[in-house]
N, C-alpha and C positions, 0 to 999 in steps of 0.2 A: 800342452797344447794336444789336443786329440788327434789320433792317428787318421789320416785321410785314406780312404780305402777306393775312392772313385767307383762307387757302386753302380752308378748308372751305366757307365761306359762297360764296365766288365759284364754286367747283366745283359746288355745289348750285344756284346760280342758272344756270349754263350747262347742267347737266344737264335742269333743268327746261324751258327752251327747247327744247333738242334732243329731249326726249320729246315736246313738243308738235308738232315738226317731223316727227316719224316718218311715213313713207309719202309725203313729198315726193320729187320727183325730183332725183337727182344731189346737187350741192353745197347745195341747199336743206335737205337733211335731215343733212349731215355737217359743214359749215363754220358755225361759230358765229355770225359777223357776218352772212352771208347768211340763215341759218336765222332769226335773230332779226328781220330785215326781213321776212321771208315771214310769219312768226307773227304779228307786229304788223299787217300787212296783212289777214291772214285773220281775225283778231280785230275788225278795223274792218269788214270785209265781214260778219261775224256779227252785229254789233251793228246795222248798217244794215238787214240783211235780216230780222232779227226783227221790225222795223217794217213792212217791205215786205210780209211774209208776211200780215200782217193785212188790208192793202188788197187784196192778191191774192185771198184767199179771199173776202173780201166780194163783190168784183167777179164772182167764179165763182158764188157763191150767187145773185146778182142775175141773171146769165144764164141759169141753171138754172130759176130762178122764172119769168123772163120766157118762156123757151120752153114751160114747162108751162102758163102762164097764158094763153098765145095758142093752145096747142092745145085749151083749154077755153073759148075766145071772149073773153078779156079781155087787155089789155095789162098789163104789170108796174105801170105808175103807176096804173092804175084799181084793180087788185087790191089794192096796198098803200093806196091811199086809202080804199076801201071797207072793208077789214079794221080801219083805225084809226077809222072812222066808226062801225063796229058794236062797237068796243071789243075786238076779237080781238087779244090781245097775243102773237102767235107771231113770234119773231125770224127773220131771214133764213136762219140756218143750219138751224133745224128745218124751215121751209117748203121749203128746197132739198132736205134730205133726204126730206120727205114727197113731194116731186115727182119724185125720182129712184127711190126704193125702194117707196113706197106711192102710185102714180097714184091709186087708187080713194079714198084719204083726202084726197088734194089736191082731187080732183074735188069731194068732199063739201064741203070748205072754200069752194072758188070757188062752188058752187051756192048755199052758204048766205049768201054776200054779193051775190049777183047780184039 
């Protein structure tokens, strides 16, 4: 009986990896074994950085809120403390957007908690 190599499935598997490796430099996009390693590492980075992105954006929002709050005479921690004491539930993303794009509205919020 002849040896069964399942060529259809193995070729499909290799094509899938090489398609994901498209755009990589040199043998990283041409040679299957090297492309497979590169694609796996890239997927690891993608998984890790989906988590990191959330941390980095929160840190950015806090920096923007702090800069705008200090411009209006409060520190970041004082502003957040007074907002929670007053029961104003605006998240940091919204506050940072207001601080950047609508400084008058942000100033009104700061004045309401002073």
